[in-house]
Each structure stands twice: as structure tokens, then as C-alpha cells.
C-alpha positions as CSV (number, residue, x, y, z in Angstrom):
1,M,7.5,-25.1,11.3
2,V,5.0,-23.8,8.8
3,Q,2.2,-25.0,11.9
4,S,3.2,-23.4,14.1
5,I,3.5,-19.8,12.0
6,K,-0.2,-20.2,11.2
7,S,-1.2,-21.5,14.3
8,A,0.8,-18.0,15.5
9,A,-0.5,-16.0,12.7
10,S,-4.0,-16.9,13.8
11,T,-4.1,-15.6,16.8
12,I,-2.3,-12.4,16.2
13,A,-5.1,-12.0,13.8
14,H,-7.9,-12.6,15.8
15,D,-6.7,-10.2,17.7
16,L,-6.1,-7.1,15.0
17,V,-10.3,-8.1,14.6
18,T,-10.9,-7.6,17.6
19,F,-10.5,-3.7,16.9
20,Y,-12.7,-3.5,13.5
21,S,-16.3,-2.7,14.3
22,G,-17.4,-2.3,11.1
23,N,-19.4,-6.4,10.9
24,N,-21.7,-5.2,14.3
25,S,-25.5,-3.7,13.6
26,G,-26.1,-0.6,12.8
27,D,-22.0,0.7,12.3
28,V,-20.1,0.2,8.6
29,P,-18.6,-2.2,6.4
30,G,-15.7,-1.8,5.9
31,N,-14.4,1.7,9.0
32,L,-12.9,1.0,12.1
33,P,-13.4,2.7,14.1
34,D,-11.6,6.1,16.1
35,P,-8.8,6.8,16.7
36,Y,-8.0,4.9,12.7
37,Y,-8.4,6.6,8.9
38,W,-10.0,5.3,6.3
39,W,-6.7,4.5,4.0
40,E,-5.9,2.3,7.4
41,A,-8.6,0.1,6.9
42,G,-8.4,-0.6,3.7
43,A,-4.5,-1.5,5.0
44,F,-6.7,-3.7,7.2
45,F,-8.5,-5.7,4.6
46,G,-5.2,-5.7,3.0
47,S,-3.8,-8.2,5.3
48,L,-6.9,-10.2,6.0
49,V,-6.3,-11.1,2.4
50,N,-2.6,-12.4,2.8
51,Y,-4.0,-13.7,5.7
52,W,-5.9,-16.5,3.2
53,A,-3.9,-16.7,0.8
54,L,-0.8,-16.8,3.1
55,T,-2.3,-19.9,5.9
56,G,-5.9,-20.5,3.8
57,D,-8.0,-20.1,6.6
58,T,-11.1,-18.5,4.6
59,T,-12.6,-16.8,8.8
60,Y,-11.9,-13.5,7.5
61,N,-13.2,-13.6,4.7
62,D,-16.9,-12.6,4.5
63,I,-16.3,-9.2,6.4
64,T,-13.8,-8.3,4.1
65,V,-15.4,-9.5,0.4
66,Q,-18.7,-7.5,2.5
67,A,-15.6,-4.1,3.5
68,I,-13.9,-4.5,-0.2
69,E,-17.8,-4.3,-1.5
70,H,-19.3,-1.2,0.5
71,Q,-16.2,0.3,1.1
72,A,-16.0,0.8,-3.0
73,G,-18.7,2.4,-3.3
74,E,-21.4,3.0,-6.0
75,N,-18.9,3.8,-8.9
76,G,-16.6,1.1,-7.6
77,D,-13.7,3.5,-7.4
78,F,-13.4,4.0,-3.8
79,M,-15.0,6.9,-3.6
80,P,-18.0,6.6,-1.3
81,K,-19.5,10.1,-0.5
82,N,-19.2,9.6,3.0
83,Q,-15.3,9.6,2.7
84,T,-14.4,11.6,-0.7
85,Y,-14.3,15.3,1.0
86,T,-11.5,14.7,2.6
87,E,-9.8,12.0,0.3
88,G,-6.6,11.9,-0.8
89,N,-4.9,9.6,-3.7
90,D,-3.5,7.9,-1.2
91,D,-6.3,7.3,0.6
92,Q,-8.6,6.2,-2.5
93,C,-5.1,4.6,-3.5
94,F,-4.4,2.0,-0.4
95,W,-8.2,0.3,-0.9
96,A,-7.3,0.1,-4.1
97,L,-3.7,-2.2,-3.5
98,T,-5.7,-4.6,-1.2
99,A,-8.6,-4.7,-4.4
100,M,-5.6,-5.6,-6.4
101,A,-4.1,-8.4,-3.8
102,A,-7.7,-9.6,-4.0
103,A,-7.3,-9.7,-7.6
104,E,-3.9,-11.4,-7.7
105,R,-4.3,-14.0,-5.1
106,N,-7.7,-14.8,-6.0
107,F,-9.6,-14.7,-3.2
108,T,-12.8,-14.8,-2.8
109,N,-15.4,-12.4,-5.3
110,P,-17.5,-10.3,-4.7
111,S,-21.2,-10.9,-5.7
112,P,-22.3,-10.4,-9.5
113,D,-24.1,-7.3,-9.3
114,T,-20.7,-5.8,-8.1
115,P,-17.7,-5.1,-10.0
116,G,-14.9,-7.2,-9.3
117,Y,-11.6,-6.5,-8.1
118,L,-9.9,-5.3,-11.4
119,A,-12.9,-2.7,-12.5
120,M,-12.5,-1.5,-9.1
121,V,-8.8,-0.5,-9.3
122,Q,-8.9,0.0,-13.1
123,A,-11.4,2.8,-12.0
124,V,-8.8,3.6,-9.5
125,F,-5.6,4.7,-12.4
126,N,-8.4,5.7,-15.3
127,E,-9.3,8.4,-12.8
128,Q,-5.7,9.1,-10.7
129,T,-4.5,9.4,-14.4
130,H,-7.2,12.5,-15.6
131,R,-5.7,13.9,-11.9
132,W,-1.9,14.1,-13.7
133,D,-0.5,17.8,-12.9
134,M,1.0,19.5,-15.1
135,T,0.2,23.3,-13.8
136,A,3.8,22.8,-12.2
137,C,7.0,20.0,-11.5
138,E,5.9,18.9,-14.9
139,G,3.4,16.6,-14.3
140,G,2.9,14.4,-10.9
141,L,-0.6,13.4,-8.5
142,R,-0.9,16.0,-6.3
143,W,-1.3,14.7,-2.0
144,Q,-5.5,16.0,-2.1
145,I,-8.1,15.6,-4.7
146,Y,-9.6,18.7,-4.2
147,T,-8.7,22.4,-4.3
148,W,-10.6,22.3,-0.4
149,N,-8.3,19.8,1.4
150,N,-5.6,21.5,3.2
151,G,-2.1,19.9,0.8
152,Y,-3.0,19.8,-2.0
153,G,-0.1,22.0,-3.4
154,Y,1.9,18.8,-2.0
155,K,2.5,16.3,-4.4
156,N,3.3,13.7,-2.2
157,T,5.7,10.8,-2.6
158,I,3.1,8.0,-1.9
159,S,0.0,8.8,-4.0
160,N,2.6,8.9,-6.2
161,G,4.8,5.6,-5.6
162,C,0.5,3.9,-5.2
163,F,0.1,5.0,-8.3
164,F,3.2,3.6,-9.7
165,D,2.5,0.5,-8.2
166,I,-1.0,0.0,-9.6
167,A,0.3,1.1,-13.0
168,A,2.9,-1.9,-13.1
169,R,0.3,-4.5,-11.1
170,L,-2.3,-3.7,-13.7
171,A,0.3,-3.8,-16.7
172,R,1.1,-7.8,-15.8
173,Y,-1.7,-8.7,-14.7
174,T,-3.8,-7.4,-18.4
175,G,-0.5,-7.4,-20.5
176,N,-1.9,-4.0,-21.7
177,A,1.5,-2.0,-22.2
178,T,-0.5,0.9,-21.2
179,Y,-0.5,0.8,-18.3
180,A,3.3,0.3,-17.9
181,E,3.7,3.2,-19.9
182,W,2.4,5.1,-16.9
183,A,4.3,3.2,-14.6
184,T,8.3,4.2,-16.4
185,K,5.7,7.7,-17.1
186,T,5.7,7.5,-12.6
187,W,8.6,6.6,-11.9
188,D,11.4,8.5,-14.7
189,W,9.0,11.7,-13.1
190,S,9.7,10.3,-9.4
191,R,13.0,10.2,-9.9
192,A,13.2,13.6,-12.3
193,V,11.9,15.5,-9.1
194,G,14.5,14.2,-6.7
195,L,12.0,11.7,-4.8
196,I,13.9,8.7,-5.4
197,R,17.6,9.6,-5.1
198,N,20.5,8.7,-7.2
199,D,21.1,7.0,-3.4
200,W,17.5,5.2,-3.6
201,Q,16.2,7.0,-0.9
202,V,12.6,7.9,-0.9
203,Y,11.3,11.3,0.4
204,D,8.0,11.9,1.1
205,G,7.6,13.9,-0.8
206,T,7.9,17.5,-2.8
207,T,5.6,21.0,-2.8
208,H,3.6,22.5,-6.3
209,E,3.9,25.7,-5.0
210,T,7.6,25.6,-5.7
211,N,8.3,23.2,-8.7
212,C,9.3,20.8,-7.1
213,T,12.8,21.9,-5.8
214,S,12.1,21.3,-2.0
215,Y,11.2,18.5,-0.5
216,D,10.4,16.5,3.1
217,R,13.3,15.1,3.3
218,T,11.8,12.5,5.7
219,R,12.7,9.1,4.7
220,W,9.4,6.8,6.2
221,S,9.5,2.6,5.1
222,Y,6.1,2.5,3.7
223,T,7.1,5.1,0.7
224,A,10.3,2.6,0.0
225,G,8.1,0.0,0.7
226,I,5.6,0.8,-2.8
227,H,8.7,1.8,-4.8
228,L,10.5,-1.3,-4.3
229,H,7.6,-3.5,-4.9
230,G,6.3,-1.7,-8.2
231,A,10.4,-2.1,-9.5
232,A,9.9,-5.7,-8.6
233,V,6.7,-6.0,-10.4
234,M,7.9,-4.0,-13.3
235,Y,11.2,-6.9,-13.4
236,N,8.5,-9.8,-13.3
237,Y,6.5,-8.3,-16.6
238,T,9.6,-6.4,-18.2
239,S,11.0,-10.2,-17.9
240,E,8.8,-12.0,-19.2
241,L,8.4,-9.5,-22.6
242,L,12.4,-10.7,-22.6
243,S,11.5,-14.2,-22.6
244,K,8.2,-14.3,-24.8
245,S,10.3,-11.8,-27.2
246,L,8.3,-9.7,-27.6
247,E,9.3,-6.4,-26.0
248,S,7.9,-3.1,-26.5
249,T,9.1,-1.5,-29.5
250,N,6.5,1.8,-28.8
251,S,8.2,2.7,-25.7
252,S,11.9,2.8,-24.4
253,Q,14.0,0.3,-24.1
254,S,15.8,1.4,-21.5
255,S,13.4,2.5,-20.1
256,N,11.4,-0.8,-19.7
257,S,14.6,-3.3,-19.9
258,S,14.0,-6.4,-17.0
259,A,17.6,-5.4,-16.7
260,V,16.8,-1.4,-16.1
261,W,14.0,-2.6,-14.0
262,K,17.0,-5.1,-12.1
263,L,18.9,-2.1,-11.5
264,R,16.2,-0.1,-10.4
265,L,14.7,-2.8,-7.8
266,D,18.2,-3.9,-6.3
267,G,18.9,-0.3,-5.4
268,L,15.3,0.2,-3.9
269,L,16.0,-3.3,-1.5
270,D,20.0,-2.6,-0.5
271,A,18.2,1.1,0.4
272,A,16.1,0.0,2.5
273,D,18.2,-1.6,4.9
274,H,18.2,1.7,6.7
275,F,15.0,0.4,8.1
276,F,16.6,-2.0,10.4
277,S,18.5,-2.5,13.7
278,K,22.0,-2.5,13.2
279,N,22.5,-3.5,16.8
280,E,23.8,-6.8,17.4
281,S,21.6,-7.8,20.2
282,S,18.7,-6.7,17.2
283,K,20.5,-6.9,14.2
284,N,18.2,-7.1,10.7
285,V,15.1,-6.8,13.0
286,M,13.4,-4.0,11.3
287,C,12.9,-1.3,14.1
288,N,12.7,2.3,12.8
289,V,10.3,5.0,14.5
290,D,7.9,4.9,11.7
291,Q,3.8,5.5,11.8
292,L,2.2,2.7,13.4
293,S,0.9,0.0,10.4
294,F,4.2,1.5,8.2
295,K,6.7,-1.9,9.0
296,A,3.1,-3.9,8.1
297,Y,3.1,-2.7,4.2
298,M,7.1,-2.4,4.0
299,S,7.2,-6.2,4.9
300,R,3.9,-7.3,3.2
301,W,5.7,-5.7,0.0
302,M,8.8,-7.4,0.7
303,A,7.8,-10.8,1.3
304,D,6.0,-10.7,-1.6
305,V,9.0,-9.2,-4.6
306,T,10.7,-12.8,-3.3
307,Q,8.0,-13.6,-5.9
308,L,8.5,-11.7,-8.2
309,A,12.2,-11.6,-8.1
310,P,13.2,-14.9,-6.5
311,H,17.4,-13.6,-7.3
312,T,16.1,-11.6,-3.5
313,Y,14.5,-14.2,-1.5
314,D,17.4,-15.1,0.8
315,M,18.0,-11.0,1.1
316,I,15.1,-10.0,1.9
317,M,14.0,-13.7,4.4
318,N,17.4,-13.4,6.3
319,K,15.5,-9.8,7.5
320,L,12.3,-10.9,7.6
321,R,13.2,-14.0,9.5
322,V,14.7,-12.0,12.3
323,T,12.0,-9.5,12.6
324,A,9.3,-11.1,12.4
325,K,10.7,-13.9,15.9
326,A,11.5,-10.0,17.3
327,A,8.0,-9.1,16.5
328,V,5.9,-12.5,17.8
329,A,8.9,-12.3,21.0
330,Q,7.2,-8.6,22.6
331,C,2.5,-10.1,21.8
332,Q,1.9,-10.1,25.5
333,G,-0.4,-7.5,26.3
334,G,-4.2,-6.7,26.5
335,D,-6.0,-9.4,28.3
336,S,-5.9,-11.9,26.5
337,G,-1.8,-11.6,26.9
338,T,-1.5,-11.8,23.1
339,Y,-1.7,-8.6,22.5
340,C,1.3,-7.3,19.8
341,G,4.0,-3.7,20.3
342,F,5.6,-2.1,18.0
343,R,9.3,-1.4,19.7
344,W,10.3,-4.9,17.8
345,A,14.2,-4.0,18.4
346,S,13.8,-3.0,22.1
347,G,13.4,-6.7,23.1
348,S,10.4,-6.2,25.3
349,Y,6.9,-5.5,25.7
350,D,6.0,-0.9,24.9
351,G,2.7,-1.4,26.6
352,T,1.1,-0.8,23.6
353,T,-1.5,-2.0,21.8
354,G,-3.3,-1.4,18.0
355,V,-4.4,-2.2,14.9
356,G,-0.8,-0.6,13.4
357,Q,0.8,-2.6,15.8
358,Q,-0.8,-5.8,15.3
359,M,-1.0,-5.8,11.6
360,G,2.2,-4.8,11.1
361,T,3.6,-8.0,13.9
362,L,0.5,-10.0,11.6
363,D,2.2,-9.2,8.3
364,V,5.5,-9.8,8.9
365,L,4.9,-13.2,10.7
366,Q,2.2,-14.3,7.5
367,S,5.2,-13.2,4.8
368,L,7.6,-15.9,6.4
369,L,4.9,-18.9,4.5
370,V,5.4,-16.6,1.2
371,A,7.3,-19.8,-0.8
372,E,4.7,-21.8,0.6
373,I,1.9,-20.8,-1.9
374,D,2.4,-20.2,-5.2
375,G,3.2,-16.0,-6.5
376,P,0.0,-13.6,-7.7
377,V,-2.0,-14.7,-10.5
378,T,-2.7,-12.4,-14.0
379,S,-5.4,-12.9,-16.5
380,T,-4.0,-15.7,-18.3
381,T,-2.4,-18.1,-15.5
382,G,-5.7,-18.2,-13.4
383,G,-7.0,-15.0,-12.2
384,S,-10.9,-14.7,-12.0
385,S,-11.4,-11.2,-11.5
386,E,-13.9,-9.9,-13.4
387,G,-12.3,-6.0,-16.0
388,N,-13.0,-3.1,-17.2
389,S,-10.9,-0.9,-19.1
390,G,-13.4,1.8,-19.0
391,A,-14.5,1.6,-15.7
392,G,-13.9,5.7,-14.2
393,T,-13.4,7.6,-17.0
394,E,-17.3,8.2,-17.1
395,S,-18.1,11.8,-16.3
396,D,-18.0,11.9,-12.7
397,D,-20.2,14.7,-10.4
398,T,-19.1,13.6,-7.4
399,K,-17.0,17.0,-6.6
400,E,-19.9,19.0,-7.4
401,E,-22.4,16.7,-5.5
402,I,-19.9,17.2,-2.3
403,Q,-18.8,20.8,-3.5
404,W,-22.8,22.6,-2.6
405,D,-24.8,19.8,-1.1
406,H,-22.7,17.8,1.1
407,I,-19.5,19.9,2.6
408,T,-20.8,22.4,5.5
409,N,-18.3,24.9,6.9
410,G,-18.2,22.5,9.8
411,D,-17.3,19.8,7.6
412,R,-14.6,22.1,6.0
413,A,-13.0,23.2,9.6
414,G,-13.3,19.2,10.5
415,A,-11.2,18.2,7.3
416,A,-8.8,20.7,7.7
417,I,-8.3,19.8,11.8
418,L,-7.6,15.9,10.1
419,T,-5.0,17.4,7.7
420,A,-3.4,19.6,10.8
421,A,-3.7,16.3,13.1
422,V,-1.7,13.9,10.6
423,I,0.9,16.6,10.3
424,G,1.5,17.1,14.2
425,L,2.1,13.0,13.9
426,I,4.2,13.1,10.7
427,G,6.1,16.0,12.8
428,M,6.0,14.4,15.9
429,A,7.5,10.8,14.0
430,I,10.2,13.0,12.6
431,Y,10.7,14.8,16.0
432,T,11.5,10.8,17.6
433,M,13.3,10.1,14.4
434,L,16.2,12.7,15.0
435,S,16.1,13.1,18.4
């Protein structure tokens, strides 16, 4: 069974990588071609890090290391100048999530003259702490980094959820309680403003201009998934502290106890049932009409949760097994007849191909191998990634360089069009969900 899963994953991974052009002469390492966005390329390489960790196949390690190194940019913080003028906090964070996975899985380290994966994530964390916005809503990260981008007035859940998750993971990996305090602070803020509801459903975001009293109530699988994963990391971290009798006295014990994080984790896991089919013919198949790649992240994070919180294993794997079977069954597209579609619960191939479809199927299939490997490492359990706790705290002239040297009126118009396109896609997805 294990070998057959690996064999199928190999085929799906091969088809996924056919969409990548960044290793071609004259192209940019780490970039996916149009119509795919930069942040999705970060997630793409997260799938390949997991592919290596779960299957042991090193075929794509070289292009993955090359991509992460290149897109980390001059400062090792995932703000390369060719992306920064339209880059949001969530975009930066998706690359950081891949670097964090590389550190936790002891993936092939970058070259010695490049910051380590851990240092890259620490740089992103430090920069985003400085963007924590107290001008309204008593905190939170804005969607956009710079004022000239549409969406600057929106505090979206995925940006704050990603920040919560990397803070939790840095706490677990390094043992530094400051990261855990930021994770708790971010969670508490999301709950206080109503992005994480009492029923554990997670909304898309809220507006700065209304002091976070109005919401986009759309529920995406990846916003639920990132909070589920972060809560599992915090549960694992606080459980380890409890076992060593090292519970911190500098922060609220009620907020940082393993029992509280278990309650949150279990609540989010129960609420995630929203994203799985209830029809008898496709019961427990991840099915929501979601942005095309979001199911990939939900799958990979749920698999990780089983290692961080073993009591969740049976509940999660019961869903992932059924979902993986349905997903692989409709991989019947393309010239090879093995490319995958999107509507897993439909019972038939939907005729589509793309990075999101392929990545989603790869992540849910290879998640079935999670019990075959050790859990994510830390700096004290074998982690080899080089860190730099001061990364991202140095003086940053990027904003001025972009504003006065790199941005033209055409660039501004392009950024607005890109943002409008994203909002349009979200609107279409909402319409489809409700119709």
C-alpha cells in the first residue's frame, strides 16, 4: 500500500512540475508562469518539500532549494524587489511557511552564503511584528503592506492566521517564549474582533475603516486550516512545556495551557467538517467550491496536525483517506491521461487542469504517508537549519526604493488590476458556493 501511494504520488508530482518554468534558461527561479501568482509559487514548493519528506524522492530538491534561495531576495525575507510593490503580508507569509516546513523536515539546506530557512522565517516574523497595526481594531495585520495597494484597509484572516502559525512554529522550533506570546496575542486578537467565531468557524476578514465591526463572512478551507495547524502547534508546544514543568509565569496561564489549546484545536477540527461532503455517495470527501489550490493547504496542514496532536489521527485520516481516493480517481486529464481535476466529490473528471488541481491532489494523497515518517523536528531534536533572531530588524529602505525608483503609474494601474482580479475571483467563488 505504501509503495503504491508513493508511485501514484510520483506521477502526480511529475505532472505538477510540468507547470513550472523557473528552471528554464532565461526564466526566474521560483516563479510560476501566468496566470499563477507569486504566493502560489511559494505554496507550490511547499508541496515539493512535503513530497520529499513523505516519499524520500529527491528528484525535485534542487529546483526547490534554488527557488527558495532566489525568492528570499537580497535580505533573505521573501521581499524580492520584482514582487514587493504588489506583495501582501499573506504573500510573504506563504513563502515563509514553505521555509518553515523545510526547517522542520530537515530539507536540503541552502548554500552557506544564503540565510538558513529558519533565519528566513525569523526575518518575516520580525518584519510583520513591526506591521502590527494599532491605528484601529486594537491590532492586527493589514492585508497589504504598502498604502498604494488596494486592500490596504482590509485586515484579512489569512494574513493574521499565517502570522499566528509561523509565530507558533518558531516558538516550538526554537523554544523562545516570545514567539509563543505573539502567537497567543494574534489568536486573542482574531477572537476578540470576531474573525474566529464562537462556533469555531473562521471568516475571511474585516475592515479597518469600520474598526473591525463589519466582516466578509466567507469561509475558506485555508483560513480554517491555518488556524487549525497553528492551534495544534501551540498545543504541542504547551504540552511539552507542561511535561517539563516549565510553564511560563510571564504570560497568561489560561491562554497558554495545553488544555486550552486542545479545546481550541478540537473545536476547529469539528468545525472543519463544513468543508467535507455530507452526501452518502461522497461522504467525507473535501468538496467545497474553493479557490483552486486551497484544498492542498487544508490537506497538508491536517496531516501535520496528526503528528502534533496524535489524538486527532483517526478523525483526520478517516477524512483524508476517502478524499485521497476520490481525488486520485479523477486524474484522467491532459495528454498523458494522468492530470488531475478539481471537483473531487463529483465522481468524475471535470475536464480542468492546473497547478491548484495538481497540488491539491498531490497533497491529499501524500498525506496518507504521514504515519510513516517522524514528526517535525526542532532545534533540540535534530533540526539543522541556521537561524538569526535579529533578521528583518535592520533598517529597511525598500519602501522608499520602490516608491520613488521602481513604481511607475503603469505599475500602480497593474497592481490595482491584479487586486481587482483577485477580488473578482473571490466574488465568483462566493456566488458559486451560494448557488
